[in-house]
mmCIF entry with sequence, helices, sheets and N, C-alpha, C, O atoms, coordinates in Angstrom:
data_MODEL
# 
_entry.id   MODEL 
# 
_entity.id                         1 
_entity.type                       polymer 
_entity.pdbx_number_of_molecules   1 
# 
_entity_poly.entity_id                      1 
_entity_poly.type                           'polypeptide(L)' 
_entity_poly.nstd_linkage                   no 
_entity_poly.nstd_monomer                   no 
_entity_poly.pdbx_seq_one_letter_code       MIDNLALGLSHGLMMLAAFLLLKRPDLDREPSPHDTPEKPAPKTRPGA 
_entity_poly.pdbx_seq_one_letter_code_can   MIDNLALGLSHGLMMLAAFLLLKRPDLDREPSPHDTPEKPAPKTRPGA 
_entity_poly.pdbx_strand_id                 A 
# 
loop_
_entity_poly_seq.entity_id 
_entity_poly_seq.num 
_entity_poly_seq.mon_id 
_entity_poly_seq.hetero 
1 1  MET n 
1 2  ILE n 
1 3  ASP n 
1 4  ASN n 
1 5  LEU n 
1 6  ALA n 
1 7  LEU n 
1 8  GLY n 
1 9  LEU n 
1 10 SER n 
1 11 HIS n 
1 12 GLY n 
1 13 LEU n 
1 14 MET n 
1 15 MET n 
1 16 LEU n 
1 17 ALA n 
1 18 ALA n 
1 19 PHE n 
1 20 LEU n 
1 21 LEU n 
1 22 LEU n 
1 23 LYS n 
1 24 ARG n 
1 25 PRO n 
1 26 ASP n 
1 27 LEU n 
1 28 ASP n 
1 29 ARG n 
1 30 GLU n 
1 31 PRO n 
1 32 SER n 
1 33 PRO n 
1 34 HIS n 
1 35 ASP n 
1 36 THR n 
1 37 PRO n 
1 38 GLU n 
1 39 LYS n 
1 40 PRO n 
1 41 ALA n 
1 42 PRO n 
1 43 LYS n 
1 44 THR n 
1 45 ARG n 
1 46 PRO n 
1 47 GLY n 
1 48 ALA n 
# 
_struct_asym.id          A 
_struct_asym.entity_id   1 
# 
loop_
_struct_conf.conf_type_id 
_struct_conf.id 
_struct_conf.pdbx_PDB_helix_id 
_struct_conf.beg_label_comp_id 
_struct_conf.beg_label_asym_id 
_struct_conf.beg_label_seq_id 
_struct_conf.pdbx_beg_PDB_ins_code 
_struct_conf.end_label_comp_id 
_struct_conf.end_label_asym_id 
_struct_conf.end_label_seq_id 
_struct_conf.pdbx_end_PDB_ins_code 
_struct_conf.beg_auth_comp_id 
_struct_conf.beg_auth_asym_id 
_struct_conf.beg_auth_seq_id 
_struct_conf.end_auth_comp_id 
_struct_conf.end_auth_asym_id 
_struct_conf.end_auth_seq_id 
_struct_conf.pdbx_PDB_helix_class 
_struct_conf.details 
_struct_conf.pdbx_PDB_helix_length 
HELX_P HELX_P1 AA1 ILE A 2  ? LEU A 22 ? ILE A 2  LEU A 22 1 ? 21 
HELX_P HELX_P2 AA2 PRO A 25 ? ASP A 28 ? PRO A 25 ASP A 28 5 ? 4  
# 
_struct_conf_type.id          HELX_P 
_struct_conf_type.criteria    ? 
_struct_conf_type.reference   ? 
# 
loop_
_atom_site.group_PDB 
_atom_site.id 
_atom_site.type_symbol 
_atom_site.label_atom_id 
_atom_site.label_alt_id 
_atom_site.label_comp_id 
_atom_site.label_asym_id 
_atom_site.label_entity_id 
_atom_site.label_seq_id 
_atom_site.pdbx_PDB_ins_code 
_atom_site.Cartn_x 
_atom_site.Cartn_y 
_atom_site.Cartn_z 
_atom_site.occupancy 
_atom_site.B_iso_or_equiv 
_atom_site.pdbx_formal_charge 
_atom_site.auth_seq_id 
_atom_site.auth_comp_id 
_atom_site.auth_asym_id 
_atom_site.auth_atom_id 
_atom_site.pdbx_PDB_model_num 
ATOM 1   N N  . MET A 1 1  ? -28.649 -14.528 -12.207 1.00 0.00 ? 1  MET A N  1 
ATOM 2   C CA . MET A 1 1  ? -28.475 -13.943 -10.896 1.00 0.00 ? 1  MET A CA 1 
ATOM 3   C C  . MET A 1 1  ? -27.035 -14.108 -10.398 1.00 0.00 ? 1  MET A C  1 
ATOM 4   O O  . MET A 1 1  ? -26.440 -13.152 -9.900  1.00 0.00 ? 1  MET A O  1 
ATOM 5   N N  . ILE A 1 2  ? -26.479 -15.300 -10.528 1.00 0.00 ? 2  ILE A N  1 
ATOM 6   C CA . ILE A 1 2  ? -25.129 -15.549 -10.040 1.00 0.00 ? 2  ILE A CA 1 
ATOM 7   C C  . ILE A 1 2  ? -24.109 -14.742 -10.834 1.00 0.00 ? 2  ILE A C  1 
ATOM 8   O O  . ILE A 1 2  ? -23.091 -14.326 -10.281 1.00 0.00 ? 2  ILE A O  1 
ATOM 9   N N  . ASP A 1 3  ? -24.363 -14.512 -12.129 1.00 0.00 ? 3  ASP A N  1 
ATOM 10  C CA . ASP A 1 3  ? -23.439 -13.724 -12.942 1.00 0.00 ? 3  ASP A CA 1 
ATOM 11  C C  . ASP A 1 3  ? -23.372 -12.279 -12.443 1.00 0.00 ? 3  ASP A C  1 
ATOM 12  O O  . ASP A 1 3  ? -22.291 -11.696 -12.358 1.00 0.00 ? 3  ASP A O  1 
ATOM 13  N N  . ASN A 1 4  ? -24.535 -11.708 -12.114 1.00 0.00 ? 4  ASN A N  1 
ATOM 14  C CA . ASN A 1 4  ? -24.537 -10.334 -11.592 1.00 0.00 ? 4  ASN A CA 1 
ATOM 15  C C  . ASN A 1 4  ? -23.845 -10.248 -10.256 1.00 0.00 ? 4  ASN A C  1 
ATOM 16  O O  . ASN A 1 4  ? -23.147 -9.272  -9.983  1.00 0.00 ? 4  ASN A O  1 
ATOM 17  N N  . LEU A 1 5  ? -24.023 -11.245 -9.420  1.00 0.00 ? 5  LEU A N  1 
ATOM 18  C CA . LEU A 1 5  ? -23.353 -11.264 -8.109  1.00 0.00 ? 5  LEU A CA 1 
ATOM 19  C C  . LEU A 1 5  ? -21.850 -11.367 -8.274  1.00 0.00 ? 5  LEU A C  1 
ATOM 20  O O  . LEU A 1 5  ? -21.103 -10.665 -7.592  1.00 0.00 ? 5  LEU A O  1 
ATOM 21  N N  . ALA A 1 6  ? -21.396 -12.229 -9.166  1.00 0.00 ? 6  ALA A N  1 
ATOM 22  C CA . ALA A 1 6  ? -19.961 -12.408 -9.376  1.00 0.00 ? 6  ALA A CA 1 
ATOM 23  C C  . ALA A 1 6  ? -19.372 -11.125 -9.959  1.00 0.00 ? 6  ALA A C  1 
ATOM 24  O O  . ALA A 1 6  ? -18.300 -10.697 -9.529  1.00 0.00 ? 6  ALA A O  1 
ATOM 25  N N  . LEU A 1 7  ? -20.032 -10.513 -10.909 1.00 0.00 ? 7  LEU A N  1 
ATOM 26  C CA . LEU A 1 7  ? -19.520 -9.265  -11.486 1.00 0.00 ? 7  LEU A CA 1 
ATOM 27  C C  . LEU A 1 7  ? -19.510 -8.149  -10.465 1.00 0.00 ? 7  LEU A C  1 
ATOM 28  O O  . LEU A 1 7  ? -18.543 -7.392  -10.390 1.00 0.00 ? 7  LEU A O  1 
ATOM 29  N N  . GLY A 1 8  ? -20.554 -8.031  -9.687  1.00 0.00 ? 8  GLY A N  1 
ATOM 30  C CA . GLY A 1 8  ? -20.630 -6.980  -8.674  1.00 0.00 ? 8  GLY A CA 1 
ATOM 31  C C  . GLY A 1 8  ? -19.569 -7.156  -7.602  1.00 0.00 ? 8  GLY A C  1 
ATOM 32  O O  . GLY A 1 8  ? -18.932 -6.185  -7.192  1.00 0.00 ? 8  GLY A O  1 
ATOM 33  N N  . LEU A 1 9  ? -19.373 -8.394  -7.144  1.00 0.00 ? 9  LEU A N  1 
ATOM 34  C CA . LEU A 1 9  ? -18.371 -8.659  -6.131  1.00 0.00 ? 9  LEU A CA 1 
ATOM 35  C C  . LEU A 1 9  ? -16.961 -8.376  -6.613  1.00 0.00 ? 9  LEU A C  1 
ATOM 36  O O  . LEU A 1 9  ? -16.173 -7.741  -5.912  1.00 0.00 ? 9  LEU A O  1 
ATOM 37  N N  . SER A 1 10 ? -16.643 -8.846  -7.806  1.00 0.00 ? 10 SER A N  1 
ATOM 38  C CA . SER A 1 10 ? -15.284 -8.667  -8.299  1.00 0.00 ? 10 SER A CA 1 
ATOM 39  C C  . SER A 1 10 ? -15.007 -7.189  -8.592  1.00 0.00 ? 10 SER A C  1 
ATOM 40  O O  . SER A 1 10 ? -13.909 -6.709  -8.311  1.00 0.00 ? 10 SER A O  1 
ATOM 41  N N  . HIS A 1 11 ? -15.982 -6.455  -9.153  1.00 0.00 ? 11 HIS A N  1 
ATOM 42  C CA . HIS A 1 11 ? -15.767 -5.052  -9.438  1.00 0.00 ? 11 HIS A CA 1 
ATOM 43  C C  . HIS A 1 11 ? -15.730 -4.241  -8.149  1.00 0.00 ? 11 HIS A C  1 
ATOM 44  O O  . HIS A 1 11 ? -14.979 -3.271  -8.048  1.00 0.00 ? 11 HIS A O  1 
ATOM 45  N N  . GLY A 1 12 ? -16.530 -4.629  -7.167  1.00 0.00 ? 12 GLY A N  1 
ATOM 46  C CA . GLY A 1 12 ? -16.499 -3.954  -5.896  1.00 0.00 ? 12 GLY A CA 1 
ATOM 47  C C  . GLY A 1 12 ? -15.161 -4.101  -5.177  1.00 0.00 ? 12 GLY A C  1 
ATOM 48  O O  . GLY A 1 12 ? -14.650 -3.152  -4.582  1.00 0.00 ? 12 GLY A O  1 
ATOM 49  N N  . LEU A 1 13 ? -14.603 -5.317  -5.244  1.00 0.00 ? 13 LEU A N  1 
ATOM 50  C CA . LEU A 1 13 ? -13.299 -5.544  -4.629  1.00 0.00 ? 13 LEU A CA 1 
ATOM 51  C C  . LEU A 1 13 ? -12.213 -4.781  -5.359  1.00 0.00 ? 13 LEU A C  1 
ATOM 52  O O  . LEU A 1 13 ? -11.288 -4.279  -4.721  1.00 0.00 ? 13 LEU A O  1 
ATOM 53  N N  . MET A 1 14 ? -12.296 -4.678  -6.674  1.00 0.00 ? 14 MET A N  1 
ATOM 54  C CA . MET A 1 14 ? -11.301 -3.910  -7.418  1.00 0.00 ? 14 MET A CA 1 
ATOM 55  C C  . MET A 1 14 ? -11.416 -2.426  -7.082  1.00 0.00 ? 14 MET A C  1 
ATOM 56  O O  . MET A 1 14 ? -10.395 -1.747  -6.970  1.00 0.00 ? 14 MET A O  1 
ATOM 57  N N  . MET A 1 15 ? -12.623 -1.910  -6.920  1.00 0.00 ? 15 MET A N  1 
ATOM 58  C CA . MET A 1 15 ? -12.797 -0.520  -6.535  1.00 0.00 ? 15 MET A CA 1 
ATOM 59  C C  . MET A 1 15 ? -12.251 -0.259  -5.128  1.00 0.00 ? 15 MET A C  1 
ATOM 60  O O  . MET A 1 15 ? -11.665 0.794   -4.877  1.00 0.00 ? 15 MET A O  1 
ATOM 61  N N  . LEU A 1 16 ? -12.438 -1.194  -4.229  1.00 0.00 ? 16 LEU A N  1 
ATOM 62  C CA . LEU A 1 16 ? -11.909 -1.057  -2.886  1.00 0.00 ? 16 LEU A CA 1 
ATOM 63  C C  . LEU A 1 16 ? -10.376 -1.052  -2.905  1.00 0.00 ? 16 LEU A C  1 
ATOM 64  O O  . LEU A 1 16 ? -9.753  -0.247  -2.212  1.00 0.00 ? 16 LEU A O  1 
ATOM 65  N N  . ALA A 1 17 ? -9.771  -1.934  -3.683  1.00 0.00 ? 17 ALA A N  1 
ATOM 66  C CA . ALA A 1 17 ? -8.323  -1.969  -3.786  1.00 0.00 ? 17 ALA A CA 1 
ATOM 67  C C  . ALA A 1 17 ? -7.771  -0.679  -4.396  1.00 0.00 ? 17 ALA A C  1 
ATOM 68  O O  . ALA A 1 17 ? -6.753  -0.167  -3.932  1.00 0.00 ? 17 ALA A O  1 
ATOM 69  N N  . ALA A 1 18 ? -8.431  -0.148  -5.431  1.00 0.00 ? 18 ALA A N  1 
ATOM 70  C CA . ALA A 1 18 ? -7.993  1.106   -6.041  1.00 0.00 ? 18 ALA A CA 1 
ATOM 71  C C  . ALA A 1 18 ? -8.111  2.246   -5.063  1.00 0.00 ? 18 ALA A C  1 
ATOM 72  O O  . ALA A 1 18 ? -7.218  3.090   -4.986  1.00 0.00 ? 18 ALA A O  1 
ATOM 73  N N  . PHE A 1 19 ? -9.206  2.292   -4.306  1.00 0.00 ? 19 PHE A N  1 
ATOM 74  C CA . PHE A 1 19 ? -9.394  3.356   -3.314  1.00 0.00 ? 19 PHE A CA 1 
ATOM 75  C C  . PHE A 1 19 ? -8.334  3.306   -2.241  1.00 0.00 ? 19 PHE A C  1 
ATOM 76  O O  . PHE A 1 19 ? -7.792  4.346   -1.866  1.00 0.00 ? 19 PHE A O  1 
ATOM 77  N N  . LEU A 1 20 ? -8.022  2.125   -1.733  1.00 0.00 ? 20 LEU A N  1 
ATOM 78  C CA . LEU A 1 20 ? -7.003  1.986   -0.699  1.00 0.00 ? 20 LEU A CA 1 
ATOM 79  C C  . LEU A 1 20 ? -5.614  2.323   -1.229  1.00 0.00 ? 20 LEU A C  1 
ATOM 80  O O  . LEU A 1 20 ? -4.802  2.888   -0.497  1.00 0.00 ? 20 LEU A O  1 
ATOM 81  N N  . LEU A 1 21 ? -5.327  1.991   -2.472  1.00 0.00 ? 21 LEU A N  1 
ATOM 82  C CA . LEU A 1 21 ? -4.041  2.343   -3.042  1.00 0.00 ? 21 LEU A CA 1 
ATOM 83  C C  . LEU A 1 21 ? -3.919  3.846   -3.252  1.00 0.00 ? 21 LEU A C  1 
ATOM 84  O O  . LEU A 1 21 ? -2.852  4.412   -3.015  1.00 0.00 ? 21 LEU A O  1 
ATOM 85  N N  . LEU A 1 22 ? -4.978  4.498   -3.688  1.00 0.00 ? 22 LEU A N  1 
ATOM 86  C CA . LEU A 1 22 ? -4.923  5.945   -3.915  1.00 0.00 ? 22 LEU A CA 1 
ATOM 87  C C  . LEU A 1 22 ? -4.864  6.726   -2.619  1.00 0.00 ? 22 LEU A C  1 
ATOM 88  O O  . LEU A 1 22 ? -4.425  7.876   -2.614  1.00 0.00 ? 22 LEU A O  1 
ATOM 89  N N  . LYS A 1 23 ? -5.291  6.132   -1.531  1.00 0.00 ? 23 LYS A N  1 
ATOM 90  C CA . LYS A 1 23 ? -5.301  6.805   -0.227  1.00 0.00 ? 23 LYS A CA 1 
ATOM 91  C C  . LYS A 1 23 ? -3.943  6.723   0.460   1.00 0.00 ? 23 LYS A C  1 
ATOM 92  O O  . LYS A 1 23 ? -3.768  7.350   1.505   1.00 0.00 ? 23 LYS A O  1 
ATOM 93  N N  . ARG A 1 24 ? -2.996  5.998   -0.062  1.00 0.00 ? 24 ARG A N  1 
ATOM 94  C CA . ARG A 1 24 ? -1.695  5.837   0.592   1.00 0.00 ? 24 ARG A CA 1 
ATOM 95  C C  . ARG A 1 24 ? -0.942  7.168   0.602   1.00 0.00 ? 24 ARG A C  1 
ATOM 96  O O  . ARG A 1 24 ? -0.926  7.871   -0.408  1.00 0.00 ? 24 ARG A O  1 
ATOM 97  N N  . PRO A 1 25 ? -0.315  7.525   1.731   1.00 0.00 ? 25 PRO A N  1 
ATOM 98  C CA . PRO A 1 25 ? 0.376   8.823   1.789   1.00 0.00 ? 25 PRO A CA 1 
ATOM 99  C C  . PRO A 1 25 ? 1.669   8.819   0.979   1.00 0.00 ? 25 PRO A C  1 
ATOM 100 O O  . PRO A 1 25 ? 2.065   9.881   0.497   1.00 0.00 ? 25 PRO A O  1 
ATOM 101 N N  . ASP A 1 26 ? 2.348   7.686   0.801   1.00 0.00 ? 26 ASP A N  1 
ATOM 102 C CA . ASP A 1 26 ? 3.601   7.712   0.071   1.00 0.00 ? 26 ASP A CA 1 
ATOM 103 C C  . ASP A 1 26 ? 3.408   7.742   -1.443  1.00 0.00 ? 26 ASP A C  1 
ATOM 104 O O  . ASP A 1 26 ? 4.383   7.813   -2.190  1.00 0.00 ? 26 ASP A O  1 
ATOM 105 N N  . LEU A 1 27 ? 2.172   7.691   -1.894  1.00 0.00 ? 27 LEU A N  1 
ATOM 106 C CA . LEU A 1 27 ? 1.909   7.762   -3.331  1.00 0.00 ? 27 LEU A CA 1 
ATOM 107 C C  . LEU A 1 27 ? 2.187   9.158   -3.883  1.00 0.00 ? 27 LEU A C  1 
ATOM 108 O O  . LEU A 1 27 ? 2.562   9.301   -5.047  1.00 0.00 ? 27 LEU A O  1 
ATOM 109 N N  . ASP A 1 28 ? 2.007   10.175  -3.064  1.00 0.00 ? 28 ASP A N  1 
ATOM 110 C CA . ASP A 1 28 ? 2.138   11.544  -3.541  1.00 0.00 ? 28 ASP A CA 1 
ATOM 111 C C  . ASP A 1 28 ? 3.461   12.181  -3.143  1.00 0.00 ? 28 ASP A C  1 
ATOM 112 O O  . ASP A 1 28 ? 3.633   13.391  -3.286  1.00 0.00 ? 28 ASP A O  1 
ATOM 113 N N  . ARG A 1 29 ? 4.410   11.368  -2.636  1.00 0.00 ? 29 ARG A N  1 
ATOM 114 C CA . ARG A 1 29 ? 5.670   11.916  -2.144  1.00 0.00 ? 29 ARG A CA 1 
ATOM 115 C C  . ARG A 1 29 ? 6.802   11.301  -2.940  1.00 0.00 ? 29 ARG A C  1 
ATOM 116 O O  . ARG A 1 29 ? 6.900   10.081  -3.070  1.00 0.00 ? 29 ARG A O  1 
ATOM 117 N N  . GLU A 1 30 ? 7.660   12.167  -3.473  1.00 0.00 ? 30 GLU A N  1 
ATOM 118 C CA . GLU A 1 30 ? 8.832   11.697  -4.201  1.00 0.00 ? 30 GLU A CA 1 
ATOM 119 C C  . GLU A 1 30 ? 10.075  12.277  -3.535  1.00 0.00 ? 30 GLU A C  1 
ATOM 120 O O  . GLU A 1 30 ? 10.213  13.497  -3.446  1.00 0.00 ? 30 GLU A O  1 
ATOM 121 N N  . PRO A 1 31 ? 10.970  11.430  -3.071  1.00 0.00 ? 31 PRO A N  1 
ATOM 122 C CA . PRO A 1 31 ? 12.135  11.943  -2.359  1.00 0.00 ? 31 PRO A CA 1 
ATOM 123 C C  . PRO A 1 31 ? 13.058  12.695  -3.321  1.00 0.00 ? 31 PRO A C  1 
ATOM 124 O O  . PRO A 1 31 ? 13.265  12.280  -4.462  1.00 0.00 ? 31 PRO A O  1 
ATOM 125 N N  . SER A 1 32 ? 13.603  13.808  -2.834  1.00 0.00 ? 32 SER A N  1 
ATOM 126 C CA . SER A 1 32 ? 14.528  14.577  -3.661  1.00 0.00 ? 32 SER A CA 1 
ATOM 127 C C  . SER A 1 32 ? 15.956  14.099  -3.368  1.00 0.00 ? 32 SER A C  1 
ATOM 128 O O  . SER A 1 32 ? 16.183  13.402  -2.380  1.00 0.00 ? 32 SER A O  1 
ATOM 129 N N  . PRO A 1 33 ? 16.895  14.461  -4.202  1.00 0.00 ? 33 PRO A N  1 
ATOM 130 C CA . PRO A 1 33 ? 18.297  14.049  -3.962  1.00 0.00 ? 33 PRO A CA 1 
ATOM 131 C C  . PRO A 1 33 ? 18.888  14.695  -2.718  1.00 0.00 ? 33 PRO A C  1 
ATOM 132 O O  . PRO A 1 33 ? 19.871  14.194  -2.171  1.00 0.00 ? 33 PRO A O  1 
ATOM 133 N N  . HIS A 1 34 ? 18.296  15.815  -2.256  1.00 0.00 ? 34 HIS A N  1 
ATOM 134 C CA . HIS A 1 34 ? 18.815  16.524  -1.103  1.00 0.00 ? 34 HIS A CA 1 
ATOM 135 C C  . HIS A 1 34 ? 18.297  15.982  0.213   1.00 0.00 ? 34 HIS A C  1 
ATOM 136 O O  . HIS A 1 34 ? 18.801  16.366  1.268   1.00 0.00 ? 34 HIS A O  1 
ATOM 137 N N  . ASP A 1 35 ? 17.320  15.112  0.188   1.00 0.00 ? 35 ASP A N  1 
ATOM 138 C CA . ASP A 1 35 ? 16.773  14.504  1.402   1.00 0.00 ? 35 ASP A CA 1 
ATOM 139 C C  . ASP A 1 35 ? 17.807  13.551  2.003   1.00 0.00 ? 35 ASP A C  1 
ATOM 140 O O  . ASP A 1 35 ? 18.521  12.844  1.292   1.00 0.00 ? 35 ASP A O  1 
ATOM 141 N N  . THR A 1 36 ? 17.863  13.558  3.344   1.00 0.00 ? 36 THR A N  1 
ATOM 142 C CA . THR A 1 36 ? 18.764  12.600  3.976   1.00 0.00 ? 36 THR A CA 1 
ATOM 143 C C  . THR A 1 36 ? 18.037  11.299  4.137   1.00 0.00 ? 36 THR A C  1 
ATOM 144 O O  . THR A 1 36 ? 16.868  11.291  4.521   1.00 0.00 ? 36 THR A O  1 
ATOM 145 N N  . PRO A 1 37 ? 18.699  10.190  3.854   1.00 0.00 ? 37 PRO A N  1 
ATOM 146 C CA . PRO A 1 37 ? 18.021  8.909   4.017   1.00 0.00 ? 37 PRO A CA 1 
ATOM 147 C C  . PRO A 1 37 ? 17.787  8.590   5.490   1.00 0.00 ? 37 PRO A C  1 
ATOM 148 O O  . PRO A 1 37 ? 18.625  8.873   6.346   1.00 0.00 ? 37 PRO A O  1 
ATOM 149 N N  . GLU A 1 38 ? 16.645  8.001   5.757   1.00 0.00 ? 38 GLU A N  1 
ATOM 150 C CA . GLU A 1 38 ? 16.340  7.590   7.128   1.00 0.00 ? 38 GLU A CA 1 
ATOM 151 C C  . GLU A 1 38 ? 17.165  6.364   7.488   1.00 0.00 ? 38 GLU A C  1 
ATOM 152 O O  . GLU A 1 38 ? 17.256  5.414   6.709   1.00 0.00 ? 38 GLU A O  1 
ATOM 153 N N  . LYS A 1 39 ? 17.766  6.392   8.674   1.00 0.00 ? 39 LYS A N  1 
ATOM 154 C CA . LYS A 1 39 ? 18.564  5.269   9.090   1.00 0.00 ? 39 LYS A CA 1 
ATOM 155 C C  . LYS A 1 39 ? 17.668  4.220   9.724   1.00 0.00 ? 39 LYS A C  1 
ATOM 156 O O  . LYS A 1 39 ? 16.882  4.536   10.616  1.00 0.00 ? 39 LYS A O  1 
ATOM 157 N N  . PRO A 1 40 ? 17.778  2.972   9.273   1.00 0.00 ? 40 PRO A N  1 
ATOM 158 C CA . PRO A 1 40 ? 16.963  1.926   9.890   1.00 0.00 ? 40 PRO A CA 1 
ATOM 159 C C  . PRO A 1 40 ? 17.433  1.607   11.302  1.00 0.00 ? 40 PRO A C  1 
ATOM 160 O O  . PRO A 1 40 ? 18.591  1.836   11.653  1.00 0.00 ? 40 PRO A O  1 
ATOM 161 N N  . ALA A 1 41 ? 16.552  1.095   12.077  1.00 0.00 ? 41 ALA A N  1 
ATOM 162 C CA . ALA A 1 41 ? 16.913  0.737   13.471  1.00 0.00 ? 41 ALA A CA 1 
ATOM 163 C C  . ALA A 1 41 ? 17.932  -0.382  13.429  1.00 0.00 ? 41 ALA A C  1 
ATOM 164 O O  . ALA A 1 41 ? 17.834  -1.271  12.584  1.00 0.00 ? 41 ALA A O  1 
ATOM 165 N N  . PRO A 1 42 ? 18.910  -0.359  14.325  1.00 0.00 ? 42 PRO A N  1 
ATOM 166 C CA . PRO A 1 42 ? 19.923  -1.427  14.320  1.00 0.00 ? 42 PRO A CA 1 
ATOM 167 C C  . PRO A 1 42 ? 19.261  -2.791  14.639  1.00 0.00 ? 42 PRO A C  1 
ATOM 168 O O  . PRO A 1 42 ? 18.419  -2.911  15.529  1.00 0.00 ? 42 PRO A O  1 
ATOM 169 N N  . LYS A 1 43 ? 19.671  -3.760  13.899  1.00 0.00 ? 43 LYS A N  1 
ATOM 170 C CA . LYS A 1 43 ? 19.133  -5.099  14.076  1.00 0.00 ? 43 LYS A CA 1 
ATOM 171 C C  . LYS A 1 43 ? 19.970  -5.842  15.103  1.00 0.00 ? 43 LYS A C  1 
ATOM 172 O O  . LYS A 1 43 ? 21.189  -5.950  14.964  1.00 0.00 ? 43 LYS A O  1 
ATOM 173 N N  . THR A 1 44 ? 19.321  -6.343  16.118  1.00 0.00 ? 44 THR A N  1 
ATOM 174 C CA . THR A 1 44 ? 20.013  -7.149  17.115  1.00 0.00 ? 44 THR A CA 1 
ATOM 175 C C  . THR A 1 44 ? 19.371  -8.518  17.176  1.00 0.00 ? 44 THR A C  1 
ATOM 176 O O  . THR A 1 44 ? 18.166  -8.688  16.985  1.00 0.00 ? 44 THR A O  1 
ATOM 177 N N  . ARG A 1 45 ? 20.193  -9.445  17.440  1.00 0.00 ? 45 ARG A N  1 
ATOM 178 C CA . ARG A 1 45 ? 19.682  -10.844 17.578  1.00 0.00 ? 45 ARG A CA 1 
ATOM 179 C C  . ARG A 1 45 ? 19.341  -11.075 19.052  1.00 0.00 ? 45 ARG A C  1 
ATOM 180 O O  . ARG A 1 45 ? 20.097  -10.684 19.941  1.00 0.00 ? 45 ARG A O  1 
ATOM 181 N N  . PRO A 1 46 ? 18.220  -11.700 19.295  1.00 0.00 ? 46 PRO A N  1 
ATOM 182 C CA . PRO A 1 46 ? 17.893  -12.005 20.682  1.00 0.00 ? 46 PRO A CA 1 
ATOM 183 C C  . PRO A 1 46 ? 18.859  -13.050 21.241  1.00 0.00 ? 46 PRO A C  1 
ATOM 184 O O  . PRO A 1 46 ? 19.133  -14.066 20.604  1.00 0.00 ? 46 PRO A O  1 
ATOM 185 N N  . GLY A 1 47 ? 19.364  -12.781 22.437  1.00 0.00 ? 47 GLY A N  1 
ATOM 186 C CA . GLY A 1 47 ? 20.269  -13.728 23.088  1.00 0.00 ? 47 GLY A CA 1 
ATOM 187 C C  . GLY A 1 47 ? 21.683  -13.576 22.674  1.00 0.00 ? 47 GLY A C  1 
ATOM 188 O O  . GLY A 1 47 ? 22.526  -14.370 23.090  1.00 0.00 ? 47 GLY A O  1 
ATOM 189 N N  . ALA A 1 48 ? 22.004  -12.568 21.850  1.00 0.00 ? 48 ALA A N  1 
ATOM 190 C CA . ALA A 1 48 ? 23.389  -12.407 21.387  1.00 0.00 ? 48 ALA A CA 1 
ATOM 191 C C  . ALA A 1 48 ? 24.137  -11.430 22.255  1.00 0.00 ? 48 ALA A C  1 
ATOM 192 O O  . ALA A 1 48 ? 25.316  -11.169 22.016  1.00 0.00 ? 48 ALA A O  1 
# 
């Protein structure tokens, strides 16, 4: 019984991880050389 539980739990978690990875929007997007890079927000130090 414990073997089936361990196998089911581990495989279920792997399926969940694969599903969440495949659902990511950046997985299907490849930037072209003509795209302009996004500028990051300027970093400021608190109290400076």
